[in-house]
C-alpha positions as CSV (number, residue, x, y, z in Angstrom):
1,M,14.8,-23.5,14.0
2,S,16.1,-27.1,13.8
3,N,13.0,-28.3,11.9
4,S,13.0,-25.3,9.5
5,S,16.7,-25.0,8.9
6,S,16.5,-27.7,6.2
7,I,14.1,-25.5,4.2
8,T,16.1,-23.6,1.6
9,E,13.2,-22.4,-0.5
10,F,9.4,-22.0,-0.6
11,L,7.0,-22.8,-3.4
12,L,4.5,-20.1,-4.2
13,L,1.1,-20.5,-5.7
14,P,1.0,-20.5,-9.5
15,F,-1.8,-18.5,-11.1
16,A,-2.5,-21.1,-13.8
17,D,-1.6,-24.6,-14.8
18,T,-0.9,-23.9,-18.5
19,W,1.9,-21.8,-20.0
20,E,-0.6,-19.8,-22.1
21,L,-2.5,-18.7,-19.0
22,Q,0.7,-18.0,-17.1
23,L,1.8,-15.8,-19.9
24,L,-1.5,-14.0,-19.8
25,H,-1.1,-13.3,-16.1
26,F,2.4,-12.1,-16.7
27,T,1.2,-9.6,-19.3
28,L,-1.6,-8.4,-17.1
29,F,0.6,-7.9,-14.0
30,L,3.3,-6.3,-16.1
31,A,0.8,-3.7,-17.4
32,I,-0.4,-3.0,-13.8
33,Y,3.2,-2.8,-12.6
34,L,4.3,-0.4,-15.3
35,A,1.2,1.8,-14.7
36,A,1.9,1.9,-11.0
37,L,5.6,2.8,-11.7
38,L,4.7,5.5,-14.2
39,G,1.9,7.0,-12.1
40,N,3.7,7.1,-8.8
41,S,7.0,8.3,-10.4
42,L,5.1,11.2,-12.1
43,I,3.6,12.2,-8.8
44,L,6.9,12.0,-7.1
45,T,8.7,14.1,-9.8
46,T,5.9,16.6,-10.1
47,I,5.6,17.3,-6.4
48,A,9.4,17.5,-6.0
49,C,9.9,19.9,-8.9
50,D,7.0,22.2,-8.4
51,H,7.5,24.6,-5.4
52,C,3.8,25.4,-5.4
53,L,3.1,21.9,-4.3
54,H,5.5,22.0,-1.3
55,T,2.6,21.9,1.2
56,P,1.7,19.4,3.9
57,M,-0.9,17.6,1.8
58,Y,1.4,17.1,-1.1
59,F,4.3,16.2,1.2
60,F,2.2,13.3,2.5
61,L,1.2,12.4,-1.0
62,L,4.8,12.2,-2.0
63,N,5.5,9.8,0.9
64,L,2.4,7.7,-0.2
65,A,3.8,7.5,-3.7
66,L,7.1,6.2,-2.4
67,L,5.4,3.6,-0.2
68,D,3.2,2.5,-3.2
69,L,6.3,2.0,-5.3
70,G,7.9,-0.1,-2.6
71,C,4.8,-2.1,-1.8
72,I,4.0,-3.2,-5.4
73,S,7.7,-3.8,-6.1
74,T,7.8,-6.3,-3.2
75,T,5.3,-8.7,-4.6
76,L,4.7,-8.3,-8.3
77,P,8.2,-8.7,-9.9
78,K,8.7,-12.1,-8.3
79,A,5.2,-13.3,-9.2
80,M,5.8,-12.1,-12.8
81,A,9.2,-13.8,-13.0
82,N,7.7,-17.1,-11.8
83,S,4.9,-16.9,-14.3
84,L,7.3,-16.1,-17.2
85,W,9.8,-18.8,-16.3
86,D,7.2,-21.4,-15.3
87,T,8.6,-21.8,-11.7
88,R,7.2,-21.5,-8.2
89,A,10.4,-21.2,-6.1
90,I,11.5,-18.4,-3.8
91,S,14.5,-18.7,-1.6
92,Y,14.2,-18.8,2.2
93,S,16.0,-15.5,2.6
94,G,14.0,-14.0,-0.3
95,C,10.7,-15.0,1.4
96,A,11.8,-13.5,4.7
97,A,12.8,-10.2,2.9
98,Q,9.4,-10.2,1.1
99,V,7.5,-10.6,4.4
100,F,9.5,-7.8,6.0
101,F,9.2,-5.3,3.2
102,F,5.6,-6.0,2.5
103,F,4.6,-5.7,6.2
104,F,6.8,-2.5,6.4
105,F,5.3,-0.8,3.4
106,F,1.7,-1.9,4.3
107,S,2.0,-0.6,7.9
108,A,3.7,2.6,6.9
109,E,1.1,3.3,4.2
110,Y,-1.8,2.8,6.5
111,S,-0.2,5.1,9.1
112,L,0.3,7.7,6.4
113,L,-3.3,7.4,5.3
114,T,-4.3,8.1,8.9
115,I,-2.1,11.1,9.0
116,M,-3.5,12.3,5.7
117,S,-7.1,12.2,7.1
118,Y,-5.8,14.4,10.0
119,D,-4.3,16.8,7.5
120,R,-7.7,17.1,5.6
121,Y,-9.5,17.5,9.0
122,I,-7.3,20.4,10.0
123,A,-7.4,22.0,6.5
124,I,-11.2,21.9,6.3
125,C,-12.4,22.2,9.9
126,K,-9.6,24.3,11.4
127,P,-8.1,26.3,8.5
128,L,-6.9,29.2,10.6
129,H,-4.7,26.8,12.6
130,Y,-3.4,24.8,9.6
131,G,0.0,26.5,9.5
132,T,0.5,26.2,13.2
133,L,-0.6,22.6,13.6
134,L,1.0,21.3,10.4
135,G,4.2,23.2,9.9
136,S,7.2,21.6,8.1
137,R,8.7,20.3,11.4
138,A,5.4,18.7,12.5
139,C,4.9,17.1,9.1
140,A,8.4,15.6,9.0
141,Q,7.9,14.2,12.5
142,M,4.6,12.6,11.7
143,A,6.0,11.1,8.5
144,G,9.1,9.9,10.3
145,A,7.0,8.3,13.0
146,A,5.0,6.4,10.4
147,W,8.2,5.1,8.7
148,V,10.0,4.2,12.0
149,S,7.0,2.5,13.6
150,A,6.5,0.5,10.4
151,V,10.1,-0.7,10.5
152,L,9.7,-1.9,14.1
153,N,6.4,-3.6,13.3
154,A,7.9,-5.4,10.3
155,V,11.0,-6.5,12.3
156,L,8.8,-7.9,15.1
157,H,6.5,-9.8,12.8
158,T,9.2,-11.2,10.5
159,A,11.4,-12.4,13.4
160,S,8.4,-13.9,15.2
161,T,7.3,-15.8,12.0
162,F,10.7,-17.1,10.9
163,L,11.8,-18.2,14.3
164,L,9.0,-20.8,14.3
165,P,9.8,-24.4,13.5
166,L,8.3,-25.4,10.1
167,C,7.6,-29.0,9.5
168,R,4.6,-29.2,7.2
169,G,6.4,-28.7,3.9
170,N,7.4,-25.6,2.0
171,T,4.3,-24.9,-0.2
172,L,2.6,-21.6,0.3
173,D,-1.0,-21.1,-0.9
174,Q,-0.3,-17.5,-2.1
175,F,1.5,-15.8,-5.0
176,F,3.8,-14.0,-2.5
177,C,5.2,-14.8,1.0
178,E,2.5,-13.9,3.4
179,I,2.5,-14.5,7.2
180,P,-0.8,-16.4,7.5
181,Q,0.3,-18.9,4.9
182,I,3.7,-19.4,6.6
183,L,2.0,-20.0,9.9
184,K,0.1,-22.9,8.4
185,L,3.4,-24.7,7.9
186,S,4.4,-24.5,11.6
187,C,4.3,-27.5,13.9
188,S,4.6,-25.6,17.1
189,D,2.1,-24.0,19.4
190,F,4.4,-20.9,19.4
191,Y,2.6,-19.9,16.2
192,L,-0.2,-18.6,18.5
193,R,2.2,-15.9,19.5
194,E,2.4,-14.5,16.0
195,I,-1.3,-14.9,15.6
196,G,-1.7,-12.7,18.7
197,L,0.7,-10.2,17.3
198,L,-1.3,-10.1,14.0
199,A,-4.5,-9.7,15.9
200,F,-3.0,-6.8,17.8
201,S,-1.8,-5.1,14.6
202,V,-5.2,-5.5,13.0
203,F,-6.8,-4.0,16.1
204,V,-4.4,-1.0,15.9
205,F,-5.4,-0.6,12.2
206,L,-9.1,-0.8,13.2
207,V,-8.6,1.9,15.8
208,C,-6.9,4.1,13.2
209,F,-9.8,3.4,10.8
210,V,-12.2,4.6,13.5
211,L,-10.2,7.8,14.0
212,I,-10.2,8.3,10.2
213,M,-14.0,7.8,10.1
214,V,-14.4,10.3,13.0
215,S,-12.3,12.8,11.1
216,Y,-14.4,12.4,8.0
217,V,-17.6,12.7,9.9
218,Q,-16.4,16.1,11.2
219,I,-15.2,17.0,7.7
220,F,-18.5,16.2,6.1
221,R,-20.4,18.1,8.7
222,V,-18.4,21.2,7.9
223,V,-18.5,20.6,4.1
224,L,-22.3,20.3,4.0
225,R,-22.6,23.7,5.7
226,M,-20.5,25.4,3.1
227,P,-22.5,28.0,1.1
228,S,-20.3,27.5,-2.0
229,K,-21.2,24.6,-4.2
230,Q,-17.7,24.8,-5.7
231,G,-16.2,24.6,-2.3
232,R,-18.2,21.5,-1.4
233,H,-17.2,19.9,-4.6
234,K,-13.5,20.5,-4.1
235,A,-13.7,19.2,-0.5
236,F,-15.5,16.1,-1.5
237,S,-13.3,15.4,-4.5
238,T,-10.2,15.3,-2.2
239,C,-11.8,13.4,0.7
240,L,-14.0,10.7,-0.9
241,P,-11.1,9.1,-2.9
242,H,-9.0,9.0,0.2
243,L,-11.8,7.4,2.2
244,A,-12.4,4.8,-0.6
245,V,-8.7,3.7,-0.6
246,V,-8.6,3.5,3.2
247,S,-11.8,1.4,3.2
248,L,-10.4,-1.0,0.5
249,V,-7.1,-1.5,2.4
250,I,-8.6,-2.1,5.8
251,S,-11.5,-4.3,4.7
252,T,-9.4,-6.6,2.5
253,G,-6.4,-6.7,4.8
254,A,-8.6,-7.6,7.8
255,F,-10.3,-10.3,5.9
256,A,-6.9,-11.9,4.8
257,Y,-5.3,-11.7,8.3
258,L,-8.2,-12.4,10.6
259,K,-10.2,-15.1,8.8
260,P,-9.8,-18.7,10.1
261,P,-7.0,-20.6,8.3
262,S,-8.1,-23.1,5.6
263,T,-6.2,-25.9,4.0
264,T,-6.8,-24.6,0.5
265,L,-6.8,-21.2,-1.1
266,S,-10.1,-20.2,-2.6
267,S,-10.6,-17.8,-5.5
268,L,-11.9,-15.2,-3.1
269,D,-8.7,-15.4,-1.1
270,L,-6.7,-14.7,-4.2
271,V,-8.9,-11.8,-5.3
272,V,-8.6,-10.3,-1.8
273,A,-4.8,-10.6,-1.8
274,V,-4.7,-8.8,-5.2
275,L,-7.0,-6.1,-3.9
276,Y,-4.9,-5.1,-0.9
277,S,-1.4,-5.8,-2.3
278,V,-1.6,-4.8,-6.0
279,V,-4.7,-2.5,-6.6
280,P,-4.1,0.4,-4.1
281,P,-0.5,1.2,-5.4
282,A,-1.8,1.1,-8.9
283,V,-4.9,3.2,-8.5
284,N,-3.7,5.7,-5.9
285,P,-1.9,7.9,-8.6
286,L,-5.1,7.9,-10.7
287,I,-7.4,8.7,-7.8
288,Y,-5.2,11.6,-6.4
289,S,-4.3,13.1,-9.8
290,M,-7.6,12.9,-11.7
291,R,-9.6,14.4,-8.8
292,N,-7.1,17.2,-8.0
293,Q,-7.0,20.1,-10.4
294,E,-3.9,21.7,-8.8
295,L,-1.9,18.5,-9.2
296,K,-3.2,18.0,-12.7
297,G,-2.1,21.5,-13.6
298,A,1.3,20.9,-12.2
299,L,1.7,17.6,-13.9
300,R,0.6,19.1,-17.2
301,K,3.2,21.9,-16.8
302,F,5.9,19.3,-15.9
303,L,5.1,17.2,-18.9
304,Q,5.1,20.3,-21.2
305,T,8.5,21.3,-19.9
306,F,9.9,17.7,-20.3
307,V,8.5,17.5,-23.9
308,H,9.9,20.9,-24.7
309,H,13.4,19.9,-23.6
310,C,13.1,16.7,-25.7
311,G,12.3,18.8,-28.8
312,L,8.8,17.2,-29.3
313,P,5.6,19.1,-30.4
314,L,3.4,20.3,-27.6
315,D,0.1,19.8,-29.5
316,S,-1.0,16.8,-27.4
317,F,-0.9,19.0,-24.2
């Protein structure tokens, strides 16, 4: 720590060189952030208030909305503030906190997506055992395991990263504090330990991805044998968006954390970072609400009740 103890702040990557473009990026990210806040908050409130949605699938979706709120709130507010105030600085402790919370929310979200694929597998392939295998106790234990394991994973990676001596400046080639970018500042061979931990974590994510794919292969085999066209449509409408989100997260995350380090950040690296850190929390509410008639109905009922209490007309609903 002797070489890195003198570092009191890091410099993040600016999105543009001119104030006008920085203001444009601020406006764009503000719109995305507000949409993510609104969408996930509506899902949280609707599921919590509607007793008809107190089922395992919506319990896991509620947890996913919480994680999405945390994940996007870890990176975007600081990036927006830097763009608005034309600065690049983030404190040493703030950077460490950002690394911890981002890795925590990212790990917990992927664990939860794996659990959600198991939920869909049981619901479609073994419906008679659904109540037995996914009771309230089992759901709470699985969700709790996802959160606890993510905390341990985040503590391990954050400690391993910030115990490294840093002697190659304090400039990070990313718009938020990210472990691969911090490792590039290390002047010790001990950074290989963290690279090994990252490779192991990505391997675990890939194993989970294989399990998810196996679950969906079984699901699609059962769905294609369904005599009802409406039943097939309902099953596909809930499974395909989930699979799309999982594929986006694992492909972009693996690219960012496993690719060989480079001295400069390319436009592709920046796009990939946005895809796995900003896009999923913003589009998850849209994916899961627009393709789910039961949730759309509950959300419409909740909004009608809210508008009625506010004394506004209900014509728009």
